[in-house]
Every structure is written in C-alpha cells, then in structure tokens.
Backbone as a chain_set.jsonl record, in Angstrom:
{"seq": "MRLEARKYLFDIERAAGLVAQFTAGKEFADYEQEDMLRSAVERQFEVIGEALAQLSKLDSVLTSRITGYRRI", "coords": {"N": [[102.876, 95.115, 19.402], [106.173, 95.535, 18.359], [109.0, 96.571, 20.346], [110.98, 98.01, 19.005], [109.574, 99.054, 16.83], [107.861, 100.778, 18.166], [109.72, 102.637, 19.055], [110.485, 103.861, 16.652], [108.046, 105.054, 15.972], [107.85, 106.84, 18.099], [110.034, 108.505, 17.486], [109.078, 109.642, 15.116], [106.8, 111.015, 16.024], [107.998, 112.829, 17.799], [109.696, 114.31, 16.08], [107.789, 115.453, 14.38], [106.461, 117.06, 16.213], [108.506, 118.845, 16.826], [108.785, 120.144, 14.359], [106.322, 121.463, 14.289], [106.688, 123.132, 16.496], [108.925, 124.68, 15.701], [107.847, 126.074, 13.551], [105.705, 127.479, 14.489], [103.762, 130.349, 14.49], [105.064, 131.346, 12.303], [105.445, 132.417, 8.902], [105.239, 131.269, 5.474], [107.046, 132.735, 4.014], [108.95, 133.362, 5.946], [110.083, 130.861, 6.314], [111.234, 130.512, 3.803], [113.164, 132.522, 3.827], [114.765, 132.267, 6.136], [117.549, 130.601, 6.831], [118.336, 128.905, 8.967], [115.902, 128.105, 10.13], [114.73, 126.77, 7.946], [116.622, 124.71, 7.563], [116.396, 123.345, 10.013], [113.725, 122.453, 9.978], [113.721, 120.878, 7.642], [115.572, 118.927, 8.396], [114.176, 117.566, 10.398], [112.159, 116.443, 8.861], [113.712, 114.67, 7.444], [114.421, 112.924, 9.505], [111.881, 111.905, 10.107], [111.294, 110.65, 7.653], [113.331, 108.681, 7.507], [112.765, 107.174, 9.804], [110.236, 106.206, 9.096], [110.95, 104.656, 6.875], [112.515, 102.636, 8.07], [110.631, 101.6, 9.825], [108.785, 100.555, 8.034], [110.117, 98.321, 7.137], [110.039, 96.729, 9.359], [107.323, 96.47, 10.03], [105.106, 96.299, 7.832], [102.358, 96.337, 7.642], [101.546, 98.099, 9.623], [102.728, 100.527, 8.707], [101.303, 100.825, 6.365], [98.955, 101.792, 7.266], [99.419, 104.424, 7.747], [98.584, 107.286, 6.341], [99.637, 108.271, 3.187], [102.369, 107.838, 3.645], [104.559, 107.213, 2.026], [105.064, 109.482, 0.603], [106.365, 111.222, 2.176]], "CA": [[103.808, 95.876, 18.599], [107.554, 95.379, 18.825], [109.6, 97.736, 20.976], [111.691, 98.784, 17.992], [108.557, 99.795, 16.07], [107.419, 101.878, 19.036], [110.777, 103.65, 19.062], [110.372, 104.623, 15.405], [106.856, 105.894, 16.091], [108.213, 107.927, 19.003], [110.882, 109.423, 16.726], [108.209, 110.353, 14.177], [105.982, 111.952, 16.791], [108.876, 113.88, 18.328], [110.129, 115.156, 14.968], [106.625, 116.234, 13.942], [106.261, 118.079, 17.236], [109.534, 119.869, 16.656], [108.414, 120.937, 13.179], [105.236, 122.348, 14.725], [107.276, 124.126, 17.394], [109.789, 125.567, 14.925], [107.087, 126.863, 12.584], [104.61, 128.191, 15.151], [103.803, 131.795, 14.311], [105.883, 131.692, 11.133], [104.84, 132.417, 7.572], [106.071, 130.564, 4.505], [108.138, 133.649, 3.652], [109.985, 133.179, 6.97], [110.734, 129.591, 5.984], [112.061, 130.731, 2.615], [114.241, 133.483, 4.08], [115.596, 131.922, 7.292], [118.29, 129.364, 6.576], [118.334, 128.027, 10.134], [114.56, 127.535, 10.231], [114.57, 125.811, 6.854], [117.477, 123.552, 7.855], [115.832, 122.612, 11.15], [112.502, 121.777, 9.533], [114.095, 119.832, 6.69], [116.227, 117.845, 9.141], [113.148, 116.77, 11.07], [111.507, 115.622, 7.838], [114.638, 113.563, 7.174], [114.251, 111.989, 10.623], [110.591, 111.246, 9.891], [111.424, 109.761, 6.498], [114.169, 107.522, 7.848], [112.017, 106.347, 10.756], [109.202, 105.506, 8.326], [111.603, 103.63, 6.05], [112.887, 101.526, 8.947], [109.393, 101.026, 10.337], [108.152, 99.755, 6.977], [110.827, 97.041, 7.09], [109.622, 95.954, 10.535], [105.877, 96.244, 10.119], [104.504, 96.922, 6.651], [100.929, 96.532, 7.897], [101.44, 99.338, 10.391], [103.013, 101.692, 7.864], [100.236, 100.983, 5.37], [97.878, 102.538, 7.934], [99.826, 105.826, 7.808], [98.172, 107.859, 5.068], [100.627, 108.989, 2.403], [103.71, 107.771, 4.238], [105.6, 107.137, 0.993], [105.289, 110.819, 0.043], [107.051, 112.06, 3.168]], "C": [[105.202, 95.75, 19.213], [108.096, 96.691, 19.39], [110.291, 98.619, 19.945], [110.719, 99.622, 17.159], [108.054, 100.982, 16.883], [108.453, 103.001, 19.071], [110.716, 104.503, 17.803], [109.155, 105.541, 15.44], [107.108, 107.074, 17.023], [109.058, 108.963, 18.269], [110.054, 110.27, 15.765], [107.391, 111.408, 14.909], [106.818, 113.123, 17.309], [109.295, 114.838, 17.225], [108.982, 116.024, 14.464], [106.326, 117.351, 14.938], [107.271, 119.203, 17.131], [109.249, 120.745, 15.444], [107.318, 121.928, 13.559], [105.769, 123.469, 15.609], [108.098, 125.149, 16.612], [108.991, 126.525, 14.049], [105.924, 127.636, 13.202], [104.794, 129.698, 14.985], [104.606, 132.261, 13.113], [105.034, 131.663, 9.871], [105.765, 131.655, 6.638], [107.252, 131.431, 4.076], [109.281, 133.547, 4.664], [110.79, 131.92, 6.671], [111.68, 129.775, 4.803], [113.294, 131.583, 2.912], [115.212, 133.063, 5.183], [116.26, 130.561, 7.09], [118.224, 128.39, 7.75], [116.97, 127.35, 10.307], [114.362, 126.456, 9.173], [115.386, 124.549, 7.118], [116.9, 122.7, 8.98], [114.595, 121.821, 10.737], [112.847, 120.624, 8.596], [114.769, 118.658, 7.389], [115.193, 116.955, 9.828], [112.364, 115.922, 10.072], [112.41, 114.468, 7.411], [114.51, 112.493, 8.256], [112.95, 111.206, 10.445], [110.691, 110.243, 8.751], [112.232, 108.515, 6.804], [113.445, 106.597, 8.825], [110.914, 105.57, 10.038], [109.8, 104.397, 7.474], [111.963, 102.411, 6.892], [111.644, 100.822, 9.494], [108.726, 100.145, 9.289], [108.833, 98.402, 6.811], [110.385, 96.122, 8.232], [108.155, 95.544, 10.48], [105.174, 96.961, 8.972], [103.006, 97.15, 6.826], [100.714, 97.847, 8.643], [101.678, 100.55, 9.502], [101.956, 101.886, 6.791], [99.046, 101.739, 5.953], [98.201, 104.021, 8.057], [99.579, 106.431, 6.429], [99.318, 108.628, 4.421], [102.055, 108.871, 2.896], [104.817, 107.717, 3.19], [105.92, 108.5, 0.38], [106.034, 111.732, 1.007], [108.542, 112.001, 2.922]], "O": [[105.375, 95.848, 20.428], [107.7, 97.777, 18.966], [110.193, 99.844, 20.01], [111.014, 100.769, 16.825], [107.848, 102.068, 16.34], [108.097, 104.178, 19.111], [110.875, 105.722, 17.867], [109.227, 106.682, 14.985], [106.635, 108.182, 16.768], [108.829, 110.164, 18.411], [110.295, 111.468, 15.616], [107.301, 112.553, 14.467], [106.384, 114.274, 17.259], [109.254, 116.053, 17.414], [109.18, 117.2, 14.155], [105.977, 118.463, 14.542], [106.936, 120.372, 17.321], [109.449, 121.959, 15.496], [107.382, 123.101, 13.19], [105.349, 124.62, 15.485], [107.974, 126.352, 16.842], [109.411, 127.661, 13.827], [105.232, 128.373, 12.5], [105.85, 130.247, 15.302], [104.805, 133.463, 12.934], [104.026, 130.96, 9.8], [106.929, 131.419, 6.96], [108.337, 130.915, 3.805], [110.45, 133.634, 4.287], [112.017, 131.914, 6.764], [112.795, 129.254, 4.805], [114.35, 131.382, 2.311], [116.374, 133.469, 5.16], [115.614, 129.516, 7.168], [118.071, 127.185, 7.549], [116.899, 126.156, 10.598], [113.885, 125.361, 9.472], [114.894, 123.439, 6.917], [116.915, 121.472, 8.904], [114.441, 120.657, 11.106], [112.321, 119.521, 8.744], [114.553, 117.508, 7.008], [115.327, 115.732, 9.834], [111.95, 114.808, 10.394], [111.916, 113.399, 7.054], [114.492, 111.299, 7.958], [112.925, 109.987, 10.615], [110.222, 109.112, 8.873], [111.857, 107.413, 6.403], [113.506, 105.375, 8.688], [110.685, 104.4, 10.342], [109.22, 103.317, 7.362], [111.739, 101.277, 6.469], [111.615, 99.596, 9.611], [108.163, 99.102, 9.622], [108.196, 97.437, 6.389], [110.361, 94.9, 8.088], [107.794, 94.423, 10.836], [104.706, 98.089, 9.124], [102.445, 98.063, 6.22], [99.803, 98.61, 8.322], [100.901, 101.505, 9.542], [101.734, 103.013, 6.348], [98.22, 102.268, 5.208], [97.331, 104.804, 8.438], [100.284, 106.119, 5.47], [99.897, 109.525, 5.032], [102.879, 109.733, 2.59], [105.933, 108.154, 3.473], [106.941, 108.652, -0.29], [106.305, 112.889, 0.685], [109.312, 112.635, 3.644]]}, "num_chains": 1, "name": "protein.A"}
C-alpha cells in the first residue's frame, strides 16, 4: 500500500475517533441543540469524506472494500 493511501486511512481513523470522543455520553437531542458539537462532528465527517474521495483516486480496490463509503 502506498504511503499516501496510508495517510488517508490514518486521517479517516483519527476523524472517526474524534467523532466517537465528541459524542460519548451524548444524546441525539444534545447534537441537535449544541451548535459546537454539531459543527465539530460535521467537520470530522467532511474530513472523512474528503479522505475517502482522495483515497478512491489512489486505490479504487481498497475503497471498494470499505462498506458504504460512497454514502459517507
């Protein structure tokens, strides 16, 4: 696997971890009401989406193994 592809996978893993951290102990109502929480979570999904888009250009076989990656 190319180094650049690994970097995108690292970005995805890190962003997903941050989403988990930000939302730990929170309810959906908290997400709806807290602008900062919502912005932080949405930003990490943007990071994940962009990393997946770039990764798919580098290694379409790898991204095809990520279930539902086009829906993120």
